[in-house]
MISEBA-620231 format. One record per atom (N, C-alpha, C, O): z, x, y. Coordinates in steps of 0.1 Angstrom, whole numbers, plus 5000, padded with zeros to 4 digits. Atoms other than C-alpha are relative to their C-alpha. Example, Ala and Ser with C-alpha at 12.3 -4.5 7.8 and 13.67 -1.06 7.14 Angstrom:
% MISEBA-620231
500050094988
507851234955
500050095012
500750195012
500049914989
507151374989
500849925011
500949975022
//
This chain:
% MISEBA-620231
500649915011
516950725176
498649995000
498149905005
501350005000
513550815171
499450004986
500050064978
500550025013
511450725141
498950105000
497950105007
500849885005
509751025126
499349974984
499849894976
500750015012
507251055095
500850124991
500650234996
499249895006
509451295071
498950064992
497850014991
501149945008
507651545050
500349964987
501449924985
499850055012
507151465015
498650014993
497649994999
501050025007
504751484986
499149865001
499849765004
500850104997
501851224987
499350034984
498850144981
500550015013
500551134949
498849935002
498849835008
501450095001
496751024945
499650014986
499950114979
500450035015
495350904912
498549995001
497849915007
501549995002
491950994902
499349954985
500149974976
500650035010
489750874874
498850064997
498350044986
501449955005
486551064876
498949915004
497849924999
501450104996
484350784892
500649965015
501749985019
499950024984
483750674929
501049875002
500849815013
499050084997
486650424924
501150065009
501750005018
498849924991
489050694938
499650035013
500550075021
500349934987
487050784967
500949995013
501450085020
499150054989
488850584991
501350045002
501850075012
498749995001
492150644978
500150165002
501250205006
499849854997
491551044981
500050025013
500750115018
500049974985
490350995018
501249975005
501850035014
498550054993
493550815026
500950084999
501750105008
498949915007
495751045005
499850135010
500850205013
500249854993
494451345025
500749995013
501550085017
499750044988
495151175059
501849995000
502650035009
498350045001
498851065048
500650134997
501750165002
499349865000
499451435034
500050075012
501050135015
500149914983
498351575071
501049905008
501749975016
499050074992
500751295087
501350034995
502250015002
498749975007
503551405064
500350175001
501450214998
500249855004
502651785064
500550034989
501350124989
499349975012
503551765030
498650034988
497450034991
500949965012
501851854994
499249874995
499849764995
500850075010
498951664977
500150004988
499950114984
499950035015
499451574942
498749914994
498649794994
501550055005
495951514926
500249954984
500250054977
499650025011
496851324892
498849904991
498249804996
500950095009
494751174864
500949994988
501550094983
499750035014
496051024834
499249954989
498749844990
500850055012
494350994800
500549934991
501349984984
499250125007
495150684784
499650024985
498449994981
499950005014
495850744747
499649864993
499749754998
500350135008
494650514720
501249964995
502250034994
499050075007
496850274705
500550044988
499650064980
499849925012
498950404676
499449944988
499450004977
500050095012
497950134654
498749935001
498549834993
501150054996
494450064668
498850075000
498850194997
501249915001
490850154671
499550005016
498350005019
500350024986
490850134709
500050165006
501050245005
499949874994
489750464726
499150015015
498249945018
500649994986
488850544761
498550064999
498150134989
501749975001
484850594769
500050144996
499250164987
500249885002
485350964769
500850094987
502050094986
499249905011
486351204739
500249914988
500549794990
500050055014
486251114702
501350054994
501749984984
498849975006
489451284693
501250015012
501049975024
499250004989
492651364712
499750145008
499650145020
500349884993
491851734719
498849995013
498750055024
501250004988
488551634738
500549885009
500149895021
499550074991
490151354753
500950085012
500750065024
499449944990
492851584769
499150115010
499250125022
501149934990
490051834779
499649945008
499649995019
500850074989
488051574796
501049975013
500750005025
498850054989
491451444816
500150145009
499950145021
499649904992
492051794826
498650055007
498750115018
501349974992
488251854838
500249925013
500349975024
500050114988
488551534859
500850045008
500550075020
499049954988
491751644875
499550135006
499350115018
500449884998
490552004880
498849985012
498950055023
501349994993
487051894897
500649895013
499949895024
499650074989
488851634920
500850125008
500350165019
499249894991
491551914932
498750085005
498750095018
500949924994
488452134938
499249945012
499050015023
500650064990
486751884958
500849955015
500449955026
498850024988
489851784978
500050135009
499850145021
499749854991
490552154985
498850045010
499050105021
501249954992
486952214998
499949915014
499349955023
500050084988
487451925024
501449985009
501449915019
499150004994
490951985032
501050124996
502050124989
499449895000
491852335036
501050055003
501550154998
498749984993
494952305055
501049944991
502249954994
498950055010
496752125026
500350074987
499350134982
499549955012
498452254996
499849864990
500449754991
500550125011
496652044966
500550064985
500450184982
499350005012
498352024933
499549924987
499749804985
500450115010
496851924902
500949944987
501550034981
499150075008
498751684877
499349934992
498649844996
500550085009
497551564844
501049954991
501750044986
499350065013
499351364819
499349904992
498449834996
500650095007
498551164790
501049904991
502049934984
499450115004
499850844779
499649875005
498449855006
499850144990
500350484796
499450045015
500150105023
500450004986
498450484828
501149965009
501750035017
498950044993
500850284844
501350095002
501650155012
498849925000
504050444832
499950145005
500850185012
500049864996
502950794839
500050025014
500750115020
500049984988
501850724873
501249975006
501750035016
498350044995
505350544878
500750135000
501450155010
499049885001
507150854869
499350135003
500050235002
500549884991
504751124885
500649985015
501250075022
499950044986
505250924918
501649985006
501949955018
498750034995
509050894915
501150075008
502250035013
499349924989
510051164934
499150035012
499350135020
500949964988
507151144960
500449915010
501349835008
499850094987
506950964995
499149864996
499549754999
501050125002
504050744984
498850034991
498350144990
500950015012
501550664957
498749945004
498749835010
501250064994
498050604965
498849984989
498550064981
500850045015
495450424941
498649945005
498449905017
501350044994
492050324943
500149844996
501049814988
500050164999
491549914943
499449954985
499749844980
500750045015
489549904908
499449875003
499149804993
500850154998
487849564925
499049984993
498350084988
501350045007
485349384908
499749885003
500749805003
500550104998
482949114917
500649884992
500749894980
499850165008
484148724908
499549945009
499049995019
500550114992
483248404921
500549975013
501649925016
499549994985
483448434956
500950065004
501450025015
498949934995
486248674957
500050134992
499250144982
499549885008
487549014944
501050004991
502149954996
499049965009
489649084915
500750135000
499850224997
499349875001
492049394916
500750024986
501549944980
499549965011
492649584885
501450004997
502350005005
498850045005
495349554862
501150125003
502350115005
499149855000
496349944864
500749985017
502049985018
499549994987
496749914904
501249875001
502249905007
499250114999
498549564902
501250044992
502250014998
498949995008
501149654875
500850155004
502050175002
499249904995
501850014892
500549965013
501650015016
499550034987
502349854926
501449904998
502449895006
498750105003
504849594910
500950094992
501950034988
498849945008
506849874891
500250135007
501250185003
499549874992
506850194916
501249975007
501549875013
498649994989
510050294932
499450045015
500250035024
500449944986
507850424963
499049925003
498449854995
501150104999
505450244983
498850034995
498650164994
501250005008
502150204967
498749975012
499049885021
500850004990
498850234990
498749944993
498050044989
501250055007
495850044974
498850015011
499049965022
500949984994
492650144988
498749974995
498550004984
501350025004
489150014986
498950144997
498950255004
500749885005
486650254968
499250045012
499050165015
500949944989
484350254999
500649995013
499949985023
499249974985
486850295027
499750145005
499850234997
500649884993
485550565049
500750085007
500250165014
499349924992
488550695064
500249995016
500450085025
499950004985
488750535097
501349995004
502349964997
498349984994
491650585122
500549884998
499949774998
498950095003
494350375115
500849925015
502049905016
499850024989
494450245150
500949875002
501649865012
499550134998
495749895144
500749954986
500149914976
499550035013
498349815117
500849875002
501449835012
499550145002
499449475105
501050004991
500850054980
499250035011
502849395087
500349864999
500749785008
499950145004
503049085069
501649964997
502150014986
498450045004
506948945069
500049884993
499149804996
499850125005
507948675047
501549995002
501849885007
498650044996
511848695051
500350065011
500550175008
499749934992
512748815083
501650074999
501650185005
498849955002
516348905076
500150104988
501150174987
499849915007
515549105047
498750084997
498350104985
501149934999
512549315057
500250135007
499450185015
499849864993
514049635068
498950114994
498350205001
500749875004
512249855043
498549995005
497950095010
501250034993
508849685052
500050055015
499350155017
500249964986
509349705091
500350155001
499650225008
500049864999
510550065088
499050094998
498750195005
501449915004
507650185071
498949965008
498150055009
500750064991
505550015093
500050055014
499050095020
499849964987
506950115125
499850165000
499350215010
500249865001
506950485114
498750054995
498450174997
501550005003
503250445101
499450005015
498550095018
500949994987
502250345137
500450125009
499650195016
499649894989
504350605155
499250134995
498750205003
500649885004
502750885132
498549995004
498050105006
501250014996
499250755141
499749975012
498549965015
499950064990
500050645174
499149855000
498249825008
500850145003
498850305164
500849875008
502049895012
499450104996
499449955178
500549914987
499849894978
499350075008
501749755157
499949864999
500249825011
500050154998
501349355149
500949954988
500549984977
499150025010
504249225129
499749854999
499649785010
500550145002
503248875116
500649914988
500449944977
499150105008
505548585100
499349874998
499449805008
500850155002
503448255087
501149914999
502149924992
499150145001
505247925094
499149884993
498049844997
501350125003
503547655073
500549885005
501749865006
499850124995
503347325087
498349924999
497449984995
500850075003
500747065086
498450055007
497449995003
501249954993
497947255109
499650094992
500250134981
500749875007
495747535097
500750155009
501650145018
499549904997
496247895103
499750025017
498550005021
500449984988
496647985139
500249885011
500449915023
500150094994
496747655152
501449965006
502449964999
498849994995
499347575179
500449834998
499849724996
499350155000
501947285177
499949935010
499249995019
500050054987
502547035204
500650085013
501650165012
499749914987
502947185240
501549975001
501949855003
498850004995
506647265246
500949914990
502049854994
499650105011
507447065214
501050084991
501450194996
499449945008
509647155185
499450134993
500150234990
500549895007
507147385169
500150145012
500750245009
500049914987
506647595204
501450064996
501550174992
498749934998
510647625204
500350084989
500950184990
499849905012
510647755169
499450124999
500150224996
500649894996
507947995176
500950125007
501250235002
499349924992
509848155201
501350074997
501650184999
499049945008
512748175184
499950114992
500550224992
500549905009
511148335157
499750125002
500250214996
500649884996
509248585176
501450095002
501650194997
498949934996
512848685191
500750074988
501150184989
499249965013
514348725155
498950104994
499450194988
501349895002
511048935148
500450145005
500850244999
499649914992
511649145175
501250074998
501150195000
498849955003
515149225167
500350064985
501050164982
500249925014
514449295131
499250115000
499450194992
500649855000
511949575140
500850085005
500950195000
499149924995
514549705162
501150064993
501550174995
499049975009
517049695135
499550114991
500250204987
500649915010
514649865112
499850135006
500050224999
500349864994
513950155137
500950065004
500750175009
499049944994
517150225146
500449985014
501250045021
499750034984
516950065180
499250035010
499449995021
501249944992
514150225194
498649994994
498350044982
501450055004
510450115191
498950085005
498150025012
500949944994
508250365201
498450004997
497750104994
501450025002
504850205196
499549875008
500349785007
500450134995
502949925214
499849874989
498849864982
499750085008
504249625196
499849845003
500249795013
500250174997
503249235191
500549974986
500350024976
499550065010
505249005171
499549885001
499349835013
500650155000
503748665161
500549894990
500649924978
499450135009
505048335146
498349934997
497849885007
501250075001
501548185133
500049894989
500349914978
499950125009
501247845117
499050024989
497950074991
501149995013
499547825082
500850074987
501950114986
499349985016
500047905046
500150185000
499050225004
499849875003
501048285042
498750095000
498350175009
501149925002
498048415024
498949975008
498050065009
501150044988
495748245049
500150085012
499250155016
499649914987
497548395078
499950174999
499750245008
500149834999
497548765065
498550024998
498150135003
501449975004
493848745054
499550005013
498950105018
500450004985
493048625090
500350115007
499550165015
499549904990
495048895106
499650144995
499850245001
500549885003
493349175085
498650045005
498150155007
501249974991
490349105102
499950105012
498850155016
500149894987
491249325133
501150114996
501750165005
499049925005
493549555112
499350124993
498350114986
500349865009
493149905098
500750034990
500250114982
499149995013
496149885074
500749874999
501049805009
499050104999
498149615062
501250024990
501150054978
498849975010
501749645051
500949894996
501649825004
499250105005
503449405029
501050034990
501150154985
499049965009
506349385005
499949924989
499449804989
500050095015
506849284969
501549934997
502549945003
498550065003
509649084953
501150064993
500850174987
498949885005
512749224941
500150014985
499449924980
499949965013
513549344906
500349904990
499949894979
499650095009
515149054894
498849914993
499049844983
501650055004
511148924889
499750104988
500150214987
500949925011
509249054858
499150055007
498750015018
501149894991
506849314865
498949905003
498649915015
501450064996
503649074867
500549925013
499649905022
499550094989
505848844892
500150065012
499850005023
499449944988
507049104916
499250005008
499850005019
501149974989
503949124937
499949885007
499749875019
500250124990
503848754946
498649955000
497650035001
501550064996
500748524950
499450045013
498250075014
500549954990
500448624983
499450125003
498550155010
500549855000
500148974979
498750034991
497750104994
501550005008
497548944951
498949935006
497849975002
500950044994
495648724972
499250085012
498050075015
500149914987
495748955001
499050154993
497950194998
500849895007
494649264976
498649954998
497750035000
501350045006
491749064964
499049985011
497850005009
500950034989
490448954999
499850185007
498850215012
499849894991
491249305015
498750124998
498250154988
501149884998
488549585027
500750115007
500050215011
499549894992
490949795043
501450054988
501550004977
498949945009
494150015027
501149885000
501149815010
499150104998
497149765019
501250104994
501250144983
498949975004
500549915016
500849894994
500949784999
499250115004
502849724993
501550115000
501550224996
498649914999
506649854999
500949934990
500949814990
499050065009
509349794973
501249985007
501650055016
498550034995
512649644982
501150074993
501950024985
499149915007
514649904970
500950115008
501450215003
499049924991
516550064999
499150145007
499450225016
500849854996
513850355001
499149945012
498249855012
500850044987
512550335039
498950075004
498350065014
501249954996
509750565035
498849955007
498449845004
500049854994
508050715055
501149985015
501050065024
499249984988
510750605083
501550094997
502250074987
498649955002
513950815087
500350045016
499550055024
499849984986
515850895119
500550115004
501250174995
499649854996
516651215138
500350005014
500650105020
//
């Protein structure tokens, strides 16, 4: 079977600031790869019913809605001017940002968000909207740094936590690599007393475990891609804490693909500690794949 990237709508959220710039660049490339429609979405966040908290722009509901529509239309005009080959559709909603984004993206192939990062003590914090949306959406969510310049995605890394339950993650990663003629590295962290990337004893138990693990990884990739992997593939069992291993792996990557937890976890916990650390440290796009059986963008033909 051959893995292909199906056509499907790409949804990108904009907020009228430079925080959306990287997300828009990524979404244009994704829509082209899928030969799909690009939906440009802005959500006007309404005030709380019993409070005095209003967004920065607009002093009443009419002004708020008008400002939101203007932001949407301006973003669509900007995208259409640089992506004349795409069908670009404006979408404006009013209400809860996270709730509306999840609803708009429900029938799409992928949702693209800006990272909303801000400086902290020695690292970055990712904004609540991006995190909660990635935790709730039923489609893959790509979180893109504002200053990402649209580099070619020639090297994709997929971080695997559970080898036996990574079908959606690996299917997405393989299909993305095929669509972009990219190299794919699948990484599985194995914790032991050494640091990230440190080898175990030569020809010892750790060595044997790594060889066995790498074989399982290759089989998982083959299973997720229908038995045929048409990409340059590397699989690695790497010693170290998962967050440290993935942060190190990102140094040579153009795109990172990770999975979130299952629905049994409450919304804030679905991303997990590792994904949150990776998002805070990343200067490349990160795809968060939901474990719900949807294998976008992979399909068989």
